[in-house]
C-alpha positions, 0 to 999 in steps of 0.5 A: 174860631168856632165852625159850623159844619155844612151839609157838604161836610166842609167847615164854614167859620161862625164869624166873618167880615161883611164887606158891603159897602167897603171899597177902594183903600178901605176895603184892602186895608180891612180885609188886610186887618181882618186876616191878620187879627184872625178872621178866616171868612170874607163875604162879598158879592159881585154887586159890592164892586170889591172884588178887586180890592179883596183879591189884593188884600189876599194876595198881600196875606201870608195865609194859605188859601185852603185855610180861608173861607170866601163867599161871593154871590151872583146879581139879579141879572145872572140867573139863566143857566149860561149867565150862571156860569159866566158870572161864576167864572168872572167872580173867580177871575176878579177875586184871582182864586181857583174856587169859592168856598160858598156861592150864593144866589143873591136874591130871589127873582121871578123872571127865571125859574130857581131850578135853572139858576141852580142847575148852572150852580151845580154845574159850577160845583161839578167843575170844581169851582165852587164847593158850596151852593147857597142862597140870600134872602130867601124866605119861606116861599123861596126856600120850599119853591128851591127845595121842592124844584131842585135836587141841588145841595143848599148849604146856606141861606143868608138873611137880614137877622138882627135882635129886632127882625129875627125871622123864626120861621126861616131860621127853622126851616132851615135848620129842619133841612140841615141849611146853615143860616147867615145873618147879614146886618147882625148889628142893625146897621147901628140901631143896637148902639141906641137901645138904652136897655142893651147900653145898660145891659152892656155896662153891667157886664162890661161888654160891648153892645156888639159883642152882647148881640153877636154872642146872642147870635153865635149861641144859637148857631147862627153865622154872622158876618158884621162889617168892620173897618177900623182895627177897634171894631174888627177886634171887638168883634172878634172877642167873642170866644172866651165868655159866657152869655149872661142868661139875662141878656139872652131873655132881653135880646130874644123879647125884642123881636118885632116880626 
């Protein structure tokens, strides 16, 4: 498994399991199977409502906590300083862990100054409850405001990123400030499987469309967190590290951006 070294010096696995819309027994089984297959990065959020299921899967695993990278996110109604502290501690209680490797602001909001929210994150970090501070869905104006108004060490920005919606402006700004980028919905919520050009390349190079797209992301040093619940898809998404991406595929995928 390849890692990205964050600004903090911590290592973040470049491939993780996204758990949006995974709930109940399906969530428990998916996380357990992912861990069995070698995944070490689990991405969740308070609003997903699956912290308890992930906690159960973690308890059922024999993998030591320090070998895992666990990310969660605070929701939009918890941006005030005291709410950030309470929400962060509640997330840890639900997940039954002592710290988060990464806590994100799930979405920017206008009602609370970002510097107040990040001050709460810094307090959680100073208490050892989170190791890294991050944001999600922060576009150029949100990133610039956060960087200008807060001294918090932001190490990650998680945004929607896939071949048809690849925001180079945000990615470049993050890289300029040594902020890693995580792509959610990297498979465009399944749209890639309807792309005939990509399907043809998949057959030509004997790789699934998902592998081609995820490999393309990884080669740009983008962290990916595709959702998967079946063993087949979990294995497919994991098979990214022992082959080279053909230049033809790179050129085709580079040309699909629509923004």
